[in-house]
N, C-alpha and C positions, 0 to 999 in steps of 0.2 A: 727687696731687702738690701740695705746699704752694705757695701763691702767694708770690713774693718781694716783700718790702716795700721800696719806694724811700724815699729821704729825704723826699720830699713826702708819701708815705703816712704816715710816722712823725710828721711835723709836724701833719697833720690829726688823727691819733689823739691826739697830745699835747694839742691844744686841746680836744678832746672830753673827755679825761680830766681836764684842768684844771677844766673847768666842772663835771663830775660830782663832783669832789673838794671844791671850795670852795663851790658853791652849795647852801645847805641844802635837803634833801629831793630833790636832783637825782639822787643815786646810787640805782640800782635793783639789788637783789641777784638773782643768778642761782640761789643756793641758798636753801633754806628757813631762816628765822630760827631759831636753836637755842632761843630762848625762846618759840617760837610756842605750844607746848602746856604752858607752865610757868605756874603760878599764884603770885602774890606773896602774902606774908603782910602784915599791917598795917604801914604806914609812916607815922610822924608827920612833921610839917613839917621838923624837924631832920634826920631820917633821909633824907628825900627830897632835901634840899639836899646831904647828904653823897654820896648816890648820884649826883646830878647832877654834882657836881664830879669824882668819880672817872670817870664815863662820859665827861665832857668831856675829861679827860686822855687817856683811851684813844682817843677819836676823833682828837684832835690827833696822838697818836703814829702813828696809821695814816695821817694826812695827810702826816706827815714821811716815812714809809717809802715811801708812794706817790710823793712828789716825788723821792726818791732813785732809784726805778726809772725815772721819767720822765726825769730828768736823765741817767742813764746810757744810756738808749735813744737819746738824741740823739748822744752822742759815742762810744758803744760800737759793736761790730761787729754785723753782721746775721746771725750764725750761730746755733748752738744756744743759747748763753747768752742771746741776745736773746729767743729763743722762750720760754725758761724765765722770764725777767723778765716777759715779756708775760703769761704764764699766772698768775704770782704776783700781778701787778698787778691782774688781773681779780678775783682772790680778795680783794684789798684793797678793791675796790669793794663787795663783800659786807660786809666789816667796817665800812666807812663807813656803809653803809645801815642795818645793824643798830644801830650806836651812835646814829645820827641818830634812828632810830625810837624807841629807848629813851629818849633825851633828851626827845623830844616827849611820850612817855607820862608822863615825870616832870615835865612842864610846864616844861621848861627848853630850852636852846639849845646850839648848838656855840660854840666859842671865837671871839671877835672877832679873835684874834691868828693865826688859821689862815693867812691870806694871807702874813703875815710869815714864819711857819715854813715854809710851802710854798716860798717863793722861796729862803730860806736853804738848805733841804734840796735843792732842785733844783740850786742852784749847787754844792753839795758832790758831788752825784751826777754832774753833768756834768764836774767837775774830776777826780774819781777815775776816772771812766770813760775820760777822755782820757789819764790817766797810763798805765793798763794795765787789761786785762780782769780780771786777777787781783786787783789792788788794788780795783777797783770791786766785784767780787763779795765780796771780803773785807769791804768797808765794809757791804754789805748784810747779810752773815752776822752781823757784830758788832752791828749795829744791831738786827737781829731778835732776837738773843739777849738784848740789854738790854731790849727791849720785852716779850719773853716773861717775863723775870724780874719786870719791873714789874707785869705783869698778874697774876702769882701773888700778889704782895703786895696788890694792889688787891682781889683776890677775898676775902682774909681781912679786909680793911678795910671791906667793904660791910656795911650793916645786916643783921642775921640774917634779916629777912623779905624782903630783896630777892633773890628767887630768879631773876627774869628777867635782871637785870644780871649775876648770877654765871654763869648759863648762857651768856650771850653772851661774857663775858670768858674763860670756860673754853675755848670753841671757838676763839676768836681766838688764845689762847695756844698751843693745839695747832698751828694753822695756821702761826703765826709761827715756832715751833720747827722745823717741817718746812721752811719757806722758808729758814731759816738753814742747815739741813743740805744742801738742794739747792744753795745758793750755794757751800758748801764743796766739795761733790762735783764741781761744775762747774769747780773750780780756784781758788776764792777763797783768799786768804792768811789765815792765822790771825793776828790782830793780837796783839801782846804786851800784857801786863797794864797797863802805863802808859797805852797808848792807850785801852784799855777803861775805865780809871778816868776818863779825861777825858771819854769818851762818857757814862759814868754821871753825872758831874757836870753835863754839859749837859742830860741827861734830867731831873735834879732841878730845874734852873732852869726848864725848860719846864713841868714839872708844877706848880710853885708859881705860875707866872704864869698858866696857863690854868685853874686850879682855880676861880677867881672870874671871870676875864675870858673 
């Protein structure tokens, strides 16, 4: 029988997830890194900087989605959608750990702007979760769809020799597309095109800002 989570349980879990999301190297993956047995080709300094910027964008994208999950878990219900969000959020920790590890291999770092984006996304998650479960799940689905599309573009933008980053992004894209589908199947609203265009614009602003910072 599943243990019921109280509000205090959720707050403790929130704080733990907050630390694992924002403190560099604090996230620990439960699944094997998809790049574990992948060998890179040669990368010069310029290619390494390109890969670092793209992986930093991917890491921040995962921070934002994790914050959405956590914001909605505060204001949403304790029923099956909560359990689904909790499982997807655990997989997000894997994504964060993989990106963080890859950035370290590239002799780079995560974005200085992550706390800002976490707070903003947490607020959006809490607000949409408070409006309704369907709106909250729809926000997750639409965001995950945007991130998955962004990851596909980033894979083609990586240097030809950066096989490890590409393997990580490929797996994250598959997971994110699956998370989006789960949110829709749980009753999430399909947002109209204008809303998705606005989300796409916000994603572009985020990407440009964290590429260097």
